[in-house]
PDB file of N, CA, C and O in Angstrom:
ATOM      1  N   MET A   1     110.961 152.101 331.760  1.00  0.00           N
ATOM      2  CA  MET A   1     110.805 152.424 333.151  1.00  0.00           C
ATOM      3  C   MET A   1     109.706 151.571 333.779  1.00  0.00           C
ATOM      4  O   MET A   1     109.411 151.704 334.967  1.00  0.00           O
ATOM      5  N   GLY A   2     109.108 150.702 332.984  1.00  0.00           N
ATOM      6  CA  GLY A   2     108.087 149.846 333.538  1.00  0.00           C
ATOM      7  C   GLY A   2     107.307 149.164 332.447  1.00  0.00           C
ATOM      8  O   GLY A   2     107.414 149.518 331.273  1.00  0.00           O
ATOM      9  N   SER A   3     106.529 148.194 332.837  1.00  0.00           N
ATOM     10  CA  SER A   3     105.660 147.514 331.887  1.00  0.00           C
ATOM     11  C   SER A   3     104.401 147.065 332.614  1.00  0.00           C
ATOM     12  O   SER A   3     104.342 147.028 333.843  1.00  0.00           O
ATOM     13  N   HIS A   4     103.414 146.729 331.825  1.00  0.00           N
ATOM     14  CA  HIS A   4     102.139 146.295 332.399  1.00  0.00           C
ATOM     15  C   HIS A   4     101.484 145.355 331.405  1.00  0.00           C
ATOM     16  O   HIS A   4     101.294 145.716 330.244  1.00  0.00           O
ATOM     17  N   ASP A   5     101.139 144.162 331.842  1.00  0.00           N
ATOM     18  CA  ASP A   5     100.448 143.205 330.986  1.00  0.00           C
ATOM     19  C   ASP A   5      98.946 143.405 331.122  1.00  0.00           C
ATOM     20  O   ASP A   5      98.438 143.620 332.222  1.00  0.00           O
ATOM     21  N   THR A   6      98.237 143.334 329.995  1.00  0.00           N
ATOM     22  CA  THR A   6      96.778 143.409 330.012  1.00  0.00           C
ATOM     23  C   THR A   6      96.214 142.264 329.181  1.00  0.00           C
ATOM     24  O   THR A   6      96.951 141.551 328.500  1.00  0.00           O
ATOM     25  N   THR A   7      94.920 142.102 329.247  1.00  0.00           N
ATOM     26  CA  THR A   7      94.279 141.005 328.531  1.00  0.00           C
ATOM     27  C   THR A   7      93.511 141.455 327.299  1.00  0.00           C
ATOM     28  O   THR A   7      92.943 140.624 326.589  1.00  0.00           O
ATOM     29  N   SER A   8      93.483 142.768 327.031  1.00  0.00           N
ATOM     30  CA  SER A   8      92.745 143.252 325.868  1.00  0.00           C
ATOM     31  C   SER A   8      93.297 144.594 325.390  1.00  0.00           C
ATOM     32  O   SER A   8      93.927 145.320 326.159  1.00  0.00           O
ATOM     33  N   PRO A   9      93.056 144.924 324.108  1.00  0.00           N
ATOM     34  CA  PRO A   9      93.459 146.239 323.599  1.00  0.00           C
ATOM     35  C   PRO A   9      92.819 147.386 324.378  1.00  0.00           C
ATOM     36  O   PRO A   9      93.463 148.411 324.600  1.00  0.00           O
ATOM     37  N   ARG A  10      91.562 147.230 324.797  1.00  0.00           N
ATOM     38  CA  ARG A  10      90.891 148.292 325.538  1.00  0.00           C
ATOM     39  C   ARG A  10      91.577 148.561 326.883  1.00  0.00           C
ATOM     40  O   ARG A  10      91.722 149.713 327.293  1.00  0.00           O
ATOM     41  N   LEU A  11      91.991 147.501 327.557  1.00  0.00           N
ATOM     42  CA  LEU A  11      92.729 147.673 328.811  1.00  0.00           C
ATOM     43  C   LEU A  11      94.109 148.284 328.561  1.00  0.00           C
ATOM     44  O   LEU A  11      94.606 149.060 329.378  1.00  0.00           O
ATOM     45  N   ALA A  12      94.718 147.937 327.444  1.00  0.00           N
ATOM     46  CA  ALA A  12      96.005 148.538 327.086  1.00  0.00           C
ATOM     47  C   ALA A  12      95.846 150.040 326.850  1.00  0.00           C
ATOM     48  O   ALA A  12      96.687 150.835 327.269  1.00  0.00           O
ATOM     49  N   LEU A  13      94.758 150.420 326.174  1.00  0.00           N
ATOM     50  CA  LEU A  13      94.494 151.848 325.951  1.00  0.00           C
ATOM     51  C   LEU A  13      94.245 152.555 327.275  1.00  0.00           C
ATOM     52  O   LEU A  13      94.696 153.684 327.468  1.00  0.00           O
ATOM     53  N   ARG A  14      93.543 151.914 328.173  1.00  0.00           N
ATOM     54  CA  ARG A  14      93.313 152.497 329.503  1.00  0.00           C
ATOM     55  C   ARG A  14      94.644 152.758 330.210  1.00  0.00           C
ATOM     56  O   ARG A  14      94.845 153.819 330.800  1.00  0.00           O
ATOM     57  N   TRP A  15      95.552 151.776 330.142  1.00  0.00           N
ATOM     58  CA  TRP A  15      96.876 151.935 330.738  1.00  0.00           C
ATOM     59  C   TRP A  15      97.614 153.098 330.082  1.00  0.00           C
ATOM     60  O   TRP A  15      98.238 153.912 330.763  1.00  0.00           O
ATOM     61  N   LEU A  16      97.537 153.169 328.744  1.00  0.00           N
ATOM     62  CA  LEU A  16      98.219 154.235 328.017  1.00  0.00           C
ATOM     63  C   LEU A  16      97.688 155.607 328.434  1.00  0.00           C
ATOM     64  O   LEU A  16      98.468 156.544 328.605  1.00  0.00           O
ATOM     65  N   ARG A  17      96.399 155.730 328.594  1.00  0.00           N
ATOM     66  CA  ARG A  17      95.809 156.999 329.057  1.00  0.00           C
ATOM     67  C   ARG A  17      96.297 157.345 330.466  1.00  0.00           C
ATOM     68  O   ARG A  17      96.659 158.488 330.748  1.00  0.00           O
ATOM     69  N   LYS A  18      96.301 156.352 331.334  1.00  0.00           N
ATOM     70  CA  LYS A  18      96.730 156.585 332.715  1.00  0.00           C
ATOM     71  C   LYS A  18      98.185 157.048 332.775  1.00  0.00           C
ATOM     72  O   LYS A  18      98.502 158.007 333.479  1.00  0.00           O
ATOM     73  N   ARG A  19      99.056 156.381 332.052  1.00  0.00           N
ATOM     74  CA  ARG A  19     100.479 156.754 332.051  1.00  0.00           C
ATOM     75  C   ARG A  19     100.675 158.135 331.413  1.00  0.00           C
ATOM     76  O   ARG A  19     101.500 158.924 331.874  1.00  0.00           O
ATOM     77  N   THR A  20      99.914 158.422 330.351  1.00  0.00           N
ATOM     78  CA  THR A  20     100.011 159.741 329.712  1.00  0.00           C
ATOM     79  C   THR A  20      99.602 160.832 330.689  1.00  0.00           C
ATOM     80  O   THR A  20     100.243 161.880 330.759  1.00  0.00           O
ATOM     81  N   ARG A  21      98.541 160.590 331.440  1.00  0.00           N
ATOM     82  CA  ARG A  21      98.100 161.561 332.444  1.00  0.00           C
ATOM     83  C   ARG A  21      99.178 161.770 333.504  1.00  0.00           C
ATOM     84  O   ARG A  21      99.454 162.905 333.892  1.00  0.00           O
ATOM     85  N   HIS A  22      99.791 160.676 333.976  1.00  0.00           N
ATOM     86  CA  HIS A  22     100.859 160.802 334.974  1.00  0.00           C
ATOM     87  C   HIS A  22     102.010 161.648 334.444  1.00  0.00           C
ATOM     88  O   HIS A  22     102.549 162.494 335.157  1.00  0.00           O
ATOM     89  N   ILE A  23     102.377 161.417 333.204  1.00  0.00           N
ATOM     90  CA  ILE A  23     103.502 162.162 332.622  1.00  0.00           C
ATOM     91  C   ILE A  23     103.128 163.626 332.418  1.00  0.00           C
ATOM     92  O   ILE A  23     103.896 164.510 332.795  1.00  0.00           O
ATOM     93  N   THR A  24     101.961 163.901 331.829  1.00  0.00           N
ATOM     94  CA  THR A  24     101.586 165.296 331.582  1.00  0.00           C
ATOM     95  C   THR A  24     101.433 166.085 332.875  1.00  0.00           C
ATOM     96  O   THR A  24     101.682 167.290 332.901  1.00  0.00           O
ATOM     97  N   ASP A  25     101.028 165.416 333.945  1.00  0.00           N
ATOM     98  CA  ASP A  25     100.918 166.093 335.240  1.00  0.00           C
ATOM     99  C   ASP A  25     102.271 166.591 335.739  1.00  0.00           C
ATOM    100  O   ASP A  25     102.327 167.517 336.549  1.00  0.00           O
ATOM    101  N   GLN A  26     103.342 165.998 335.276  1.00  0.00           N
ATOM    102  CA  GLN A  26     104.679 166.360 335.740  1.00  0.00           C
ATOM    103  C   GLN A  26     105.409 167.329 334.805  1.00  0.00           C
ATOM    104  O   GLN A  26     106.448 167.882 335.166  1.00  0.00           O
ATOM    105  N   LEU A  27     104.869 167.527 333.618  1.00  0.00           N
ATOM    106  CA  LEU A  27     105.530 168.397 332.644  1.00  0.00           C
ATOM    107  C   LEU A  27     105.067 169.849 332.790  1.00  0.00           C
ATOM    108  O   LEU A  27     103.961 170.116 333.261  1.00  0.00           O
ATOM    109  N   ASP A  28     105.934 170.783 332.378  1.00  0.00           N
ATOM    110  CA  ASP A  28     105.520 172.176 332.281  1.00  0.00           C
ATOM    111  C   ASP A  28     104.406 172.270 331.243  1.00  0.00           C
ATOM    112  O   ASP A  28     104.313 171.430 330.348  1.00  0.00           O
ATOM    113  N   ALA A  29     103.569 173.286 331.364  1.00  0.00           N
ATOM    114  CA  ALA A  29     102.367 173.413 330.533  1.00  0.00           C
ATOM    115  C   ALA A  29     102.650 173.288 329.034  1.00  0.00           C
ATOM    116  O   ALA A  29     101.931 172.579 328.331  1.00  0.00           O
ATOM    117  N   ALA A  30     103.662 173.950 328.549  1.00  0.00           N
ATOM    118  CA  ALA A  30     103.950 173.916 327.111  1.00  0.00           C
ATOM    119  C   ALA A  30     104.283 172.502 326.636  1.00  0.00           C
ATOM    120  O   ALA A  30     103.851 172.090 325.560  1.00  0.00           O
ATOM    121  N   TYR A  31     105.038 171.770 327.427  1.00  0.00           N
ATOM    122  CA  TYR A  31     105.414 170.414 327.047  1.00  0.00           C
ATOM    123  C   TYR A  31     104.271 169.419 327.272  1.00  0.00           C
ATOM    124  O   TYR A  31     104.225 168.369 326.630  1.00  0.00           O
ATOM    125  N   ALA A  32     103.367 169.744 328.168  1.00  0.00           N
ATOM    126  CA  ALA A  32     102.235 168.855 328.453  1.00  0.00           C
ATOM    127  C   ALA A  32     101.159 168.925 327.371  1.00  0.00           C
ATOM    128  O   ALA A  32     100.380 167.983 327.221  1.00  0.00           O
ATOM    129  N   GLN A  33     101.101 170.023 326.615  1.00  0.00           N
ATOM    130  CA  GLN A  33     100.030 170.222 325.643  1.00  0.00           C
ATOM    131  C   GLN A  33      99.811 169.053 324.683  1.00  0.00           C
ATOM    132  O   GLN A  33      98.664 168.633 324.528  1.00  0.00           O
ATOM    133  N   PRO A  34     100.830 168.505 324.032  1.00  0.00           N
ATOM    134  CA  PRO A  34     100.585 167.378 323.112  1.00  0.00           C
ATOM    135  C   PRO A  34      99.943 166.182 323.820  1.00  0.00           C
ATOM    136  O   PRO A  34      99.037 165.555 323.271  1.00  0.00           O
ATOM    137  N   GLY A  35     100.395 165.867 325.011  1.00  0.00           N
ATOM    138  CA  GLY A  35      99.819 164.763 325.762  1.00  0.00           C
ATOM    139  C   GLY A  35      98.390 165.048 326.189  1.00  0.00           C
ATOM    140  O   GLY A  35      97.536 164.163 326.140  1.00  0.00           O
ATOM    141  N   LEU A  36      98.124 166.282 326.608  1.00  0.00           N
ATOM    142  CA  LEU A  36      96.766 166.659 327.000  1.00  0.00           C
ATOM    143  C   LEU A  36      95.823 166.600 325.799  1.00  0.00           C
ATOM    144  O   LEU A  36      94.670 166.185 325.920  1.00  0.00           O
ATOM    145  N   HIS A  37      96.325 167.018 324.649  1.00  0.00           N
ATOM    146  CA  HIS A  37      95.524 166.909 323.428  1.00  0.00           C
ATOM    147  C   HIS A  37      95.247 165.444 323.112  1.00  0.00           C
ATOM    148  O   HIS A  37      94.115 165.085 322.789  1.00  0.00           O
ATOM    149  N   TRP A  38      96.265 164.596 323.202  1.00  0.00           N
ATOM    150  CA  TRP A  38      96.089 163.175 322.922  1.00  0.00           C
ATOM    151  C   TRP A  38      95.038 162.571 323.853  1.00  0.00           C
ATOM    152  O   TRP A  38      94.236 161.741 323.424  1.00  0.00           O
ATOM    153  N   LEU A  39      95.038 162.978 325.116  1.00  0.00           N
ATOM    154  CA  LEU A  39      94.083 162.433 326.084  1.00  0.00           C
ATOM    155  C   LEU A  39      92.625 162.692 325.700  1.00  0.00           C
ATOM    156  O   LEU A  39      91.741 161.941 326.113  1.00  0.00           O
ATOM    157  N   THR A  40      92.363 163.729 324.927  1.00  0.00           N
ATOM    158  CA  THR A  40      90.988 164.063 324.534  1.00  0.00           C
ATOM    159  C   THR A  40      90.692 163.726 323.073  1.00  0.00           C
ATOM    160  O   THR A  40      89.599 164.011 322.584  1.00  0.00           O
ATOM    161  N   ASP A  41      91.639 163.132 322.383  1.00  0.00           N
ATOM    162  CA  ASP A  41      91.498 162.843 320.950  1.00  0.00           C
ATOM    163  C   ASP A  41      90.893 161.452 320.739  1.00  0.00           C
ATOM    164  O   ASP A  41      91.616 160.468 320.582  1.00  0.00           O
ATOM    165  N   GLU A  42      89.562 161.386 320.739  1.00  0.00           N
ATOM    166  CA  GLU A  42      88.866 160.099 320.607  1.00  0.00           C
ATOM    167  C   GLU A  42      89.182 159.408 319.280  1.00  0.00           C
ATOM    168  O   GLU A  42      89.267 158.181 319.228  1.00  0.00           O
ATOM    169  N   THR A  43      89.355 160.178 318.217  1.00  0.00           N
ATOM    170  CA  THR A  43      89.695 159.590 316.920  1.00  0.00           C
ATOM    171  C   THR A  43      91.030 158.864 317.003  1.00  0.00           C
ATOM    172  O   THR A  43      91.172 157.766 316.466  1.00  0.00           O
ATOM    173  N   GLU A  44      91.995 159.458 317.659  1.00  0.00           N
ATOM    174  CA  GLU A  44      93.308 158.819 317.815  1.00  0.00           C
ATOM    175  C   GLU A  44      93.213 157.589 318.709  1.00  0.00           C
ATOM    176  O   GLU A  44      93.907 156.599 318.477  1.00  0.00           O
ATOM    177  N   HIS A  45      92.365 157.642 319.719  1.00  0.00           N
ATOM    178  CA  HIS A  45      92.171 156.475 320.589  1.00  0.00           C
ATOM    179  C   HIS A  45      91.590 155.306 319.794  1.00  0.00           C
ATOM    180  O   HIS A  45      91.998 154.160 319.981  1.00  0.00           O
ATOM    181  N   GLU A  46      90.641 155.599 318.909  1.00  0.00           N
ATOM    182  CA  GLU A  46      90.070 154.544 318.065  1.00  0.00           C
ATOM    183  C   GLU A  46      91.121 153.972 317.118  1.00  0.00           C
ATOM    184  O   GLU A  46      91.154 152.768 316.865  1.00  0.00           O
ATOM    185  N   ARG A  47      91.972 154.844 316.602  1.00  0.00           N
ATOM    186  CA  ARG A  47      93.058 154.377 315.723  1.00  0.00           C
ATOM    187  C   ARG A  47      93.998 153.465 316.499  1.00  0.00           C
ATOM    188  O   ARG A  47      94.410 152.422 315.992  1.00  0.00           O
ATOM    189  N   ALA A  48      94.338 153.850 317.721  1.00  0.00           N
ATOM    190  CA  ALA A  48      95.212 153.019 318.558  1.00  0.00           C
ATOM    191  C   ALA A  48      94.564 151.661 318.824  1.00  0.00           C
ATOM    192  O   ALA A  48      95.228 150.626 318.748  1.00  0.00           O
ATOM    193  N   LEU A  49      93.271 151.667 319.135  1.00  0.00           N
ATOM    194  CA  LEU A  49      92.550 150.410 319.368  1.00  0.00           C
ATOM    195  C   LEU A  49      92.554 149.527 318.131  1.00  0.00           C
ATOM    196  O   LEU A  49      92.723 148.312 318.231  1.00  0.00           O
ATOM    197  N   THR A  50      92.370 150.129 316.981  1.00  0.00           N
ATOM    198  CA  THR A  50      92.393 149.370 315.729  1.00  0.00           C
ATOM    199  C   THR A  50      93.755 148.728 315.532  1.00  0.00           C
ATOM    200  O   THR A  50      93.834 147.543 315.211  1.00  0.00           O
ATOM    201  N   TYR A  51      94.829 149.488 315.718  1.00  0.00           N
ATOM    202  CA  TYR A  51      96.180 148.926 315.592  1.00  0.00           C
ATOM    203  C   TYR A  51      96.362 147.740 316.523  1.00  0.00           C
ATOM    204  O   TYR A  51      96.823 146.676 316.110  1.00  0.00           O
ATOM    205  N   MET A  52      95.996 147.932 317.779  1.00  0.00           N
ATOM    206  CA  MET A  52      96.205 146.874 318.768  1.00  0.00           C
ATOM    207  C   MET A  52      95.343 145.650 318.476  1.00  0.00           C
ATOM    208  O   MET A  52      95.797 144.517 318.634  1.00  0.00           O
ATOM    209  N   THR A  53      94.106 145.876 318.052  1.00  0.00           N
ATOM    210  CA  THR A  53      93.212 144.770 317.728  1.00  0.00           C
ATOM    211  C   THR A  53      93.743 143.965 316.550  1.00  0.00           C
ATOM    212  O   THR A  53      93.571 142.747 316.497  1.00  0.00           O
ATOM    213  N   GLU A  54      94.386 144.644 315.609  1.00  0.00           N
ATOM    214  CA  GLU A  54      94.952 143.976 314.430  1.00  0.00           C
ATOM    215  C   GLU A  54      96.321 143.365 314.709  1.00  0.00           C
ATOM    216  O   GLU A  54      96.919 142.761 313.819  1.00  0.00           O
ATOM    217  N   GLY A  55      96.825 143.513 315.934  1.00  0.00           N
ATOM    218  CA  GLY A  55      98.107 142.924 316.293  1.00  0.00           C
ATOM    219  C   GLY A  55      99.312 143.795 316.024  1.00  0.00           C
ATOM    220  O   GLY A  55     100.446 143.317 316.038  1.00  0.00           O
ATOM    221  N   THR A  56      99.075 145.075 315.778  1.00  0.00           N
ATOM    222  CA  THR A  56     100.147 146.028 315.526  1.00  0.00           C
ATOM    223  C   THR A  56     100.378 146.869 316.785  1.00  0.00           C
ATOM    224  O   THR A  56      99.429 147.167 317.510  1.00  0.00           O
ATOM    225  N   GLY A  57     101.600 147.243 317.044  1.00  0.00           N
ATOM    226  CA  GLY A  57     101.899 148.087 318.192  1.00  0.00           C
ATOM    227  C   GLY A  57     101.476 149.527 317.960  1.00  0.00           C
ATOM    228  O   GLY A  57     101.181 149.931 316.836  1.00  0.00           O
ATOM    229  N   TYR A  58     101.451 150.290 319.039  1.00  0.00           N
ATOM    230  CA  TYR A  58     101.115 151.710 318.996  1.00  0.00           C
ATOM    231  C   TYR A  58     102.096 152.435 319.903  1.00  0.00           C
ATOM    232  O   TYR A  58     102.406 151.962 320.997  1.00  0.00           O
ATOM    233  N   GLN A  59     102.582 153.581 319.450  1.00  0.00           N
ATOM    234  CA  GLN A  59     103.582 154.329 320.216  1.00  0.00           C
ATOM    235  C   GLN A  59     103.154 155.778 320.371  1.00  0.00           C
ATOM    236  O   GLN A  59     102.665 156.399 319.427  1.00  0.00           O
ATOM    237  N   LEU A  60     103.342 156.306 321.568  1.00  0.00           N
ATOM    238  CA  LEU A  60     103.099 157.713 321.865  1.00  0.00           C
ATOM    239  C   LEU A  60     104.368 158.268 322.503  1.00  0.00           C
ATOM    240  O   LEU A  60     104.873 157.706 323.474  1.00  0.00           O
ATOM    241  N   THR A  61     104.880 159.363 321.961  1.00  0.00           N
ATOM    242  CA  THR A  61     106.101 159.959 322.484  1.00  0.00           C
ATOM    243  C   THR A  61     105.813 161.357 323.008  1.00  0.00           C
ATOM    244  O   THR A  61     105.230 162.187 322.311  1.00  0.00           O
ATOM    245  N   LEU A  62     106.224 161.606 324.235  1.00  0.00           N
ATOM    246  CA  LEU A  62     106.131 162.918 324.871  1.00  0.00           C
ATOM    247  C   LEU A  62     107.534 163.321 325.286  1.00  0.00           C
ATOM    248  O   LEU A  62     108.393 162.463 325.488  1.00  0.00           O
ATOM    249  N   TYR A  63     107.773 164.615 325.413  1.00  0.00           N
ATOM    250  CA  TYR A  63     109.118 165.043 325.787  1.00  0.00           C
ATOM    251  C   TYR A  63     109.084 166.404 326.465  1.00  0.00           C
ATOM    252  O   TYR A  63     108.106 167.148 326.385  1.00  0.00           O
ATOM    253  N   ASP A  64     110.190 166.696 327.132  1.00  0.00           N
ATOM    254  CA  ASP A  64     110.440 168.046 327.621  1.00  0.00           C
ATOM    255  C   ASP A  64     111.857 168.394 327.218  1.00  0.00           C
ATOM    256  O   ASP A  64     112.410 167.754 326.324  1.00  0.00           O
ATOM    257  N   GLU A  65     112.461 169.385 327.848  1.00  0.00           N
ATOM    258  CA  GLU A  65     113.794 169.830 327.445  1.00  0.00           C
ATOM    259  C   GLU A  65     114.849 168.734 327.547  1.00  0.00           C
ATOM    260  O   GLU A  65     115.756 168.670 326.717  1.00  0.00           O
ATOM    261  N   ASN A  66     114.741 167.882 328.542  1.00  0.00           N
ATOM    262  CA  ASN A  66     115.803 166.927 328.824  1.00  0.00           C
ATOM    263  C   ASN A  66     115.427 165.458 328.693  1.00  0.00           C
ATOM    264  O   ASN A  66     116.304 164.594 328.702  1.00  0.00           O
ATOM    265  N   THR A  67     114.146 165.166 328.574  1.00  0.00           N
ATOM    266  CA  THR A  67     113.711 163.773 328.645  1.00  0.00           C
ATOM    267  C   THR A  67     112.697 163.457 327.564  1.00  0.00           C
ATOM    268  O   THR A  67     111.848 164.284 327.228  1.00  0.00           O
ATOM    269  N   ARG A  68     112.793 162.254 327.025  1.00  0.00           N
ATOM    270  CA  ARG A  68     111.812 161.748 326.071  1.00  0.00           C
ATOM    271  C   ARG A  68     111.095 160.566 326.715  1.00  0.00           C
ATOM    272  O   ARG A  68     111.739 159.648 327.223  1.00  0.00           O
ATOM    273  N   TYR A  69     109.776 160.587 326.696  1.00  0.00           N
ATOM    274  CA  TYR A  69     108.954 159.512 327.244  1.00  0.00           C
ATOM    275  C   TYR A  69     108.308 158.787 326.069  1.00  0.00           C
ATOM    276  O   TYR A  69     107.508 159.373 325.340  1.00  0.00           O
ATOM    277  N   VAL A  70     108.645 157.534 325.887  1.00  0.00           N
ATOM    278  CA  VAL A  70     108.099 156.747 324.789  1.00  0.00           C
ATOM    279  C   VAL A  70     107.221 155.654 325.395  1.00  0.00           C
ATOM    280  O   VAL A  70     107.709 154.746 326.068  1.00  0.00           O
ATOM    281  N   LEU A  71     105.936 155.760 325.146  1.00  0.00           N
ATOM    282  CA  LEU A  71     104.965 154.781 325.636  1.00  0.00           C
ATOM    283  C   LEU A  71     104.618 153.864 324.470  1.00  0.00           C
ATOM    284  O   LEU A  71     104.149 154.328 323.431  1.00  0.00           O
ATOM    285  N   VAL A  72     104.845 152.581 324.637  1.00  0.00           N
ATOM    286  CA  VAL A  72     104.622 151.622 323.560  1.00  0.00           C
ATOM    287  C   VAL A  72     103.686 150.532 324.048  1.00  0.00           C
ATOM    288  O   VAL A  72     103.862 149.978 325.133  1.00  0.00           O
ATOM    289  N   VAL A  73     102.694 150.238 323.231  1.00  0.00           N
ATOM    290  CA  VAL A  73     101.766 149.148 323.500  1.00  0.00           C
ATOM    291  C   VAL A  73     101.899 148.182 322.344  1.00  0.00           C
ATOM    292  O   VAL A  73     101.814 148.580 321.182  1.00  0.00           O
ATOM    293  N   HIS A  74     102.109 146.908 322.655  1.00  0.00           N
ATOM    294  CA  HIS A  74     102.223 145.907 321.593  1.00  0.00           C
ATOM    295  C   HIS A  74     101.738 144.550 322.065  1.00  0.00           C
ATOM    296  O   HIS A  74     101.761 144.263 323.262  1.00  0.00           O
ATOM    297  N   PRO A  75     101.300 143.715 321.142  1.00  0.00           N
ATOM    298  CA  PRO A  75     100.844 142.378 321.511  1.00  0.00           C
ATOM    299  C   PRO A  75     102.003 141.556 322.086  1.00  0.00           C
ATOM    300  O   PRO A  75     103.168 141.799 321.772  1.00  0.00           O
ATOM    301  N   THR A  76     101.665 140.597 322.917  1.00  0.00           N
ATOM    302  CA  THR A  76     102.661 139.704 323.485  1.00  0.00           C
ATOM    303  C   THR A  76     103.489 139.054 322.377  1.00  0.00           C
ATOM    304  O   THR A  76     102.939 138.520 321.414  1.00  0.00           O
ATOM    305  N   GLY A  77     104.797 139.103 322.521  1.00  0.00           N
ATOM    306  CA  GLY A  77     105.682 138.500 321.523  1.00  0.00           C
ATOM    307  C   GLY A  77     106.078 139.444 320.409  1.00  0.00           C
ATOM    308  O   GLY A  77     107.017 139.148 319.671  1.00  0.00           O
ATOM    309  N   ALA A  78     105.387 140.588 320.257  1.00  0.00           N
ATOM    310  CA  ALA A  78     105.721 141.559 319.232  1.00  0.00           C
ATOM    311  C   ALA A  78     106.682 142.578 319.795  1.00  0.00           C
ATOM    312  O   ALA A  78     106.752 142.782 321.007  1.00  0.00           O
ATOM    313  N   THR A  79     107.420 143.218 318.910  1.00  0.00           N
ATOM    314  CA  THR A  79     108.385 144.241 319.356  1.00  0.00           C
ATOM    315  C   THR A  79     108.026 145.622 318.861  1.00  0.00           C
ATOM    316  O   THR A  79     108.678 146.592 319.246  1.00  0.00           O
ATOM    317  N   SER A  80     107.014 145.747 318.022  1.00  0.00           N
ATOM    318  CA  SER A  80     106.609 147.078 317.565  1.00  0.00           C
ATOM    319  C   SER A  80     105.150 147.094 317.185  1.00  0.00           C
ATOM    320  O   SER A  80     104.630 148.132 316.776  1.00  0.00           O
TER     321      SER A  80
END
């Protein structure tokens, strides 16, 4: 549903947080919980940064009854 180019893993994480917030704001409370937890999970954010810094992609999946939201961050030229 969209893409965004950044110049660093930290900016990619910022984008991922922003998109996660947008999605959780639209979900019912029960479905938003995993995303809201992820938004405050600093350990997971550091893990995501490590993956991206090492050239590996990172994926976060959120869902509700009818829709799955898959947020993927990967280095230029990589597919996962």
